[in-house]
N, C-alpha and C positions, 0 to 999 in steps of 0.2 A: 315717808309714808304719809298719805293724807289722813287727817284726823278721823274722817268717817270710816275709812278702811281699818284703821287701828281700833276704833270703837267696835266694829263688827267682830274683829278678832278677839277682843276682850270679852264681849258678850257671848260669843260662841264658846269660849273657854269656860265661862261661868256656867253656861247651860250644860256642857259636857260633865261638869262636876256637881250637877244638881244643886247649885247655889241659888238661894232666893235673892233676887235682885229686881230693881226697877230702873229703867232708863228715865231720868228726870228731864222733862221738856219744859224749859222756862220760856217766857216771852208772852204769855197770855195774861189777862187781867186777874186770873185766878191762881197764878203760880208766883212763887217767890224767886227773885233773881239771886244769882251768886251761889246757888246750890250745886254741889258736885254733880257731874254728868251721870254717874251711876251710884246708886245707893244699894248696898248689898249686906247680907249677913253671912259671913264666912266663918264657919266653925264656932258659931255663937257670938261672934264679935261684929259690931256694926262697922261698916266701911263706907266712907264717902270718897269716891274715886273721881278725881278731876282729870280728864284725858286731854293731853296736849301733844301736838306733834313735836318734832325735834327743836323747833325754835319758838313755839307758842309761849306766851307769858300769861300767867293767871292774873286776873284783875285783883284790885285791893279787896273787893267784896268777896271774891272767891277765897282769897287767903284768909280773910276774917272768918268765913264759915268753916274753913278747914281747921283753923285754930279753935273755934268754939266746939267743934266735934271732938277734937283731941282733949280739950279741957274737961269734957264731959265723959271721958272714958272710952270714946270710940277711936277708930283708926281712920285717919283722913290724910290724903296725900295727892300729889300730882303724879300721874303715871304717864311716862313717855315710851315710845317704841324701844328706845335703847335700854330701858329698864325692865322690859316685859319679862325676860327670862328670869331675872333676879326676883321679880315680883312673884312669879309662879313658884319658885323654889322656896320663898319665904312663907307664903300663905297656903300652899297646897303640897304638903309633904306626904 
């Protein structure tokens, strides 16, 4: 599955469950690089969700930011299409 199609699937699921989220767009002079693709508040917990296809590899900066979010009490992770159903079961009971 293409990463953009997977992103749409995740965003639609968040919308269906009335979750606050923002799709983070990096790459301008006003945005920070390495931030997870989706920032969300799921059941009162901050989530940094980095979306990758089956073979995509997160950068060192993305992994650093994931670790910093985790160290500060948030949930941060790489979400892949093959983990989507498990992700839904874990966070949307």
